[in-house]
Every structure is written in structure tokens, then in C-alpha cells.
C-alpha positions, 0 to 999 in steps of 0.5 A: 884635211886628211893627208891621204886626201891631200896627196890624192888631190895634189897628184890627181887634180892640182898637178895636171891642171897646173901642168895643162894651163902652164903649158898652154900659157907657154905656148901662147907666149911663143905664138904657137897654135893653142889647139894643137898644144892642148891636144898634145898636153891632154895626151901627156896628162892621160898617160900620166893619169894611167901611170899614176893610177897604177902606182897609186893602187900599188902603194896605197897600203904603204901610204896607209901604214905611213900615215898610221905610224905618223899619227901614233908617233905624234899622238893624234 
């Protein structure tokens, strides 16, 4: 898998899912209401996604340059 796709999947898909289910598991163990916890965590994930989208769009050129330089150095 290409590094750019792997970084994208990790930041935009895997991290929010792990955070969501991890937070729900902690709230379940504590005995809190899961629906309230789900709403709270979804709001946090929405803010995370917006900020990550902005950062991703600003730094994508630097990421492309770093991947290109790495490929040239490794001879791939």
C-alpha cells in the first residue's frame, strides 16, 4: 500500500474508530449512559475531522515531496 493512502486511512478512519469504541468501552465499564457518551464523542470526532481536513489540505504538498524524496533515496 502506498504511504499516502496508509497515512490517510490511519488518520481519517482508524484513529476515530478506535477512539470512538475505546471511549464507549470506558464509559460502559464506568456504568455511564452510552447514548450520552456516544453523542459527546461524535462531537469531538467531528471537530477532529474538520481540523484534520484543514491540516491535511495544507500539508499534502509537503507529504508528496517527502514521499518522493524517500523513494529516490531508497531507489524504489
